[in-house]
N, C-alpha and C positions, 0 to 999 in steps of 0.2 A: 679641358674646357668645362665650364659650368653646364649642368644638365639643362635642356630646354624646358623640361617639366619635372618637378620633383613632388611626389606624393608621400606624405608621412603620417602614419597612424590614422588614416581617414576612416571615420566611423559614422554609421547612420543606422538607427534602430527603427524598424517597423514592426507591427504585430506579426509574429511568426517569422521574421527575417531580420538578420543583423549583418550589416557590412562591418567587418570586425578588424579594425586597426590595419587597414590596407596600406602597404608601402611599396613604392617602386619608383624608378627614375628613368627618363628617356634621354640618352646622350644626343647631342646635336649631330645632324646628318644621318640619322637612323630611322628605321621604321619599327615600331613596337607593336606586335600583335597581342591583343587582349582576348583570350579565349576562355571558354567555360560553357557549361550546359545552360539551357534556358532557365532563368531565375537565379543564376549563380551570383549576379550582382554587377555585371558588366555595365549596363546602362546607368545603374545607381552610381557607380564610380564616376562616369562621365558627367552626369547631371550634378553631382555634388562638387566635382572639380570646377565646373563652370558656374557655380553658385546658382544653378537653376532650382536646386532644393537645398534646404538648410542642412548643414552637416553638424552632427552632435559633437564631433571631436576631430582633431587633426588639422594639418595644413597642406595646402597645394600651392606651389610656387612656379611661376613661369619666368624663366631667366632670372631666378633669384628673388622675384617679387610676388607677393600674394595679390590675387585679383582685386581684392577690396582696397588695396593701396592706391590704385589708379585704374578703375575698371574700363573707362573709355579708351585710354591709350593702350592698355594691355590687350583688350579685345580686338583692337586693330590688327594685332599680330597673331590672332587665333582664327583660323577658318574652320567652320563646323558644318558637317554634313550628316544629318540624321536619316533614318530609313523612310521618313515621310517628309514631303515638302511642306513648308510652313507659309507659303504665299497664297493669297486669295486666287481662286480659279479664274477670275475674270481678268487678271493681270496678264500682260504679255512679257516676254523676256526684255523687250525694249523699255517698257515701263519699270520693270524691276531694276534695270540698270540705272534709270533716273533716280529711283528711290535710294538705291545703294550709294550712288554718287553723293547724295545729300547726307547719308549716314556715316560714310567712311572718308576720312581725310586722305587715306592712302589709295582710294579707289582709282583704278586706271581703266578708263573707258575703252582704250584701244586694245588692251589685253582682254577685256571682257568680250568685245566684238570678235576678236580672233578666236576665243574659245567657243563662242556661239557658232562661228563658221566651221571650225575644226570638228565640233561635236554635232554638226548638222541640225542645229536648232533654229527654227524659223523665228525671227525677232518679233514679228507682229501677229503671231497666233496665240490665242488665249490658252493658258496652261491647263485649263480644265479639259482640253482636248488631247493633252499629251499622254503618252503611255507612261508606265512606271519607270521604264528606262530613261525616257526623255526627261522626266522630272528629276531623276537622280543626276543626269548630265547637267541640267540647269543649276541645281544646288551646288554641284562641284564648280561650275563656271563662276558662280557668284563667290564662292569661298576662295577661289584662286585669284580673283581679280582685285581684292584689296591688299594683295601682297603680304599674306601672313607668313610667319616663320614656322608656325605649327599648324598642321591639319589634324583635326579630331574627327574621326569617321565612325559613326555608330551603325553598324550593319549596312553600310552604304552600298555594298555590292549584292545584298540579298535580293532575290527576285529578278535579277538580271540574267540574260542568256549568256552562255560561255564566251561568245565573241565580244559582247559589250563589256563583260567583266574583264576580259583580257585588255581591252582598250583602256579601262579605268586603271588597271594595274600598271600599264605603261606610263600613264600620266603621273601616278604616284612615284614611280621610279625616277621620272624626269624631275619631279619636284625636289627630291632629296639629293639630286646631283649637286645642288648648292648645299654645301656642308653646314650651313647655318640653319637649314630647314630640317624639320622632323615630322613624323606622322605617328599618331596613336590610332590604331585601327582595330576596333572591336568587330569580330566576325565569327560566325559559326562555320564558315566555309574554310576548312583548314588547308585545302589545296591552294587557295589564294595566298594564305600566309606563308606556305612553304615556298611559293614563288618569290615573294617580295620582302618578307619580314627579316630583320636582323636579330631581333629578340622576341621571345615569347613569354608573356606573363599569363599564368594559368590561375584563374580564380574559381573556387569551388565552395558552394554554400557560404558565400560572403567572406572567405578567407583566401589569401594568396598561398597557393601550394608551392609555386616556384616562379622565378623570373630568370631565364637563362638565354644565352645565345642560341638562335635557332640551329646553327650548324652543330653545336654540341648535342642537341637532342637528336638530330637526324643522323649524324655520323657516329655517335657513341652509344646512344641508347639502343637496347635490343629486347627481344621477347624470347625467353626460354620456353619451349613447348615440350612438355614431358609428362610421364606418367607419375603415379603416386609415389613410387619408390624413389624416383629421381628427384621429385619435389622435396621429399624429406631430407635429401642429401644437400640441398642448396643452403649455403650459409645465410642465415637470417638477416645479417646486416646488409647483404647485397640486394635484398628484395625491396623494391620500391612499392610495388603493388602486385597483387596476384588475383587470379580468377579461375575457378574450376568450371569446365564445360564438359559435361558427360564424363568421359574417362581421361580427359586431358586437362593439364594445368597450364595456364599461360602466366608467365612470371616476367614482370618488367624489371630490367636491370640497367644500371647506368654505364656499364662497360661491356659491350657485346663481345669484343675480341677476347677479353679476359674470360668471359663465360664460355666461349667456344673452346678455349684451351683447357679450361677447368672441368667442364661438364660435357665430355665428348660423346656420351651416350644420348644426349638430348639435342634437339634441333634448336638453333638460335637464329631467329629471323631479325631483319632490320625492323625498326619501329617507325611508323609514320606519326605525324602529329595526332591524327585521328585515333591511332592505336593507343598512344599515351593517354589521351583524354579519356578514352573508353575504359581503360584499365583503372585509372584513378577514380572515375565516377562510378563504374559498375563493380569494380573489384574491391579488395580488402587490403589493408596495410597490416604488417606484422606489429603486434602490440608489444 
């Protein structure tokens, strides 16, 4: 099937930062986790993809079409949740529903009311009185109620308590049960992505380091923990990243079972998404 979203050579130059020819695609029916340290370029990717900022180079296609070809119709099929709500504080969820009904041809008021009820959002209370979590719930309810095929979430679970984050993740999994639906989920909370993501795209200093199935990272990647002598014996092509901590070397490898068989004098641990990100960001690569 055609990818629901395809990014090719996306480039944006700022003073001191460059989003550098970023490319990845999101298959239909999947959740793509976009990870990277603060300032890596995650939000720039999302803003440029949505034409909220001008891109210097590259194309972004939604179901094979660029947003500029028919922005109103294509945006009907994209639900967006940022980490801050963009509605006036004096509005109520009910009034936001009326505004959204006028803005979206696909708006479904019954779906919206069901989400408000399920998420325990009072329809006639001004949103300036809402907590951060309630505002995020409202943004998600709006995004889901115009029947999008793609959800784009920019740090949508940041600042939420663990129980509320878990409720959000359940909604995301429900959304992609329809295999024509997909999610692009930018987050620095790697445990959320470990729960729900199918793929992980890792961006670092404006460049994509890898885009891989999450299960490949969690089930195959590992960290060799060893001393200096053992580190010197590790085959250099096997080293993805490494870091020296006091008298120990931590070495990221793509095949932990092979490393366990080959380097029996060293400990080889499983690698979490956090471990992988930390070693790439804080560690070094073999030149």
